[in-house]
C-alpha positions in Angstrom: -5.6 -16.2 10.6 -3.1 -13.4 10.9 -0.9 -12.4 7.9 2.8 -12.9 7.9 3.3 -9.6 9.9 0.6 -10.3 12.4 -2.4 -8.5 13.9 -1.0 -5.0 13.9 -0.3 -5.2 10.2 -3.7 -6.7 9.5 -5.4 -3.9 11.5 -3.6 -1.3 9.5 -4.7 -2.8 6.2 -8.3 -3.2 7.5 -8.4 0.5 8.5 -7.1 1.5 5.1 -9.7 -0.6 3.3 -12.5 0.6 5.5 -11.7 4.3 5.7 -10.1 4.9 2.3 -11.7 2.3 0.0 -10.1 2.0 -3.4 -13.2 0.8 -5.2 -11.0 -1.6 -7.1 -9.6 -5.1 -6.2 -6.6 -5.0 -4.0 -4.3 -7.9 -3.1 -1.4 -7.7 -0.6 1.3 -10.3 -0.6 4.6 -10.8 1.2 7.7 -12.2 -0.6 11.3 -12.9 0.3 13.6 -9.9 -0.2 15.4 -11.5 -3.1 12.2 -11.5 -5.1 11.9 -7.7 -5.1 15.5 -6.6 -5.9 16.4 -4.5 -2.9 13.1 -2.7 -2.5 10.9 -2.7 0.6 7.9 -3.3 -1.6 6.0 -2.0 -4.6 2.6 -1.4 -6.0 1.6 -3.1 -9.2 -1.3 -1.4 -11.0 -3.3 -3.2 -13.7 -5.2 -0.7 -15.8 -7.9 -2.8 -17.6 -9.8 -3.6 -15.4 -8.2 -1.6 -12.6 -6.8 -3.7 -9.8 -3.8 -3.4 -7.4 -1.2 -5.8 -6.1 0.9 -4.6 -3.2 4.1 -6.6 -2.7 6.0 -6.3 0.6 9.3 -7.8 1.6 9.2 -10.4 4.4 12.6 -9.2 5.6 11.2 -6.0 7.1 10.3 -5.4 10.7 6.6 -5.1 11.4 6.9 -1.4 11.8 8.7 -1.0 8.4 6.1 -3.3 6.8 3.3 -1.2 8.0 5.1 1.9 6.7 5.6 0.3 3.4 2.0 -0.7 3.2 1.0 2.9 3.8 3.5 4.1 1.2 2.3 1.7 -1.5 -1.4 2.1 -0.7 -0.9 5.9 -1.3 0.3 5.1 -4.8 -3.0 3.3 -5.4 -5.0 6.2 -4.0 -3.0 8.7 -6.1 -3.6 6.7 -9.2 -7.3 6.6 -8.7 -7.5 10.3 -7.7 -5.6 11.5 -10.8 -7.9 10.0 -13.4 -5.4 7.2 -14.0 -2.6 9.5 -15.1 -0.1 8.8 -12.3 3.2 8.2 -13.9 5.4 10.4 -11.7 6.0 8.3 -8.6 6.2 10.7 -5.7 4.5 13.9 -6.8 2.7 16.3 -4.5 -0.7 14.5 -4.8 1.0 11.3 -3.7 2.3 13.0 -0.6 -1.3 14.1 0.2 -2.5 10.6 -0.2 0.4 9.3 1.9 -0.5 11.7 4.7 -4.1 10.7 4.6 -3.3 7.0 4.8 -0.7 7.6 7.5 -3.3 9.4 9.7 -5.9 6.6 9.2 -3.4 3.9 10.3 -1.8 5.8 13.2 -4.9 7.5 14.6 -5.2 7.3 18.4 
């Protein structure tokens, strides 16, 4: 059964999971915009044991939701690649992770 945003969103998530596995549990949910206070979405990171929750606004277009998925997935990647010391949100290493995730999702 497709997610709230449909098959294209689901394929994007599947590609990320397959080609850049996080080696930690990941859950993706969608919520009404009023539940996330003006954000497009966010990544919640639990440290012990490591797990991730990506929360994405249902009020986004499918294209924006996929972009938000990539953005938040990159936060998870950056956290894991930095030996769990990621407290600066959009540092250079996050940008590298974002570029990698973007290319996986948008490859031809």
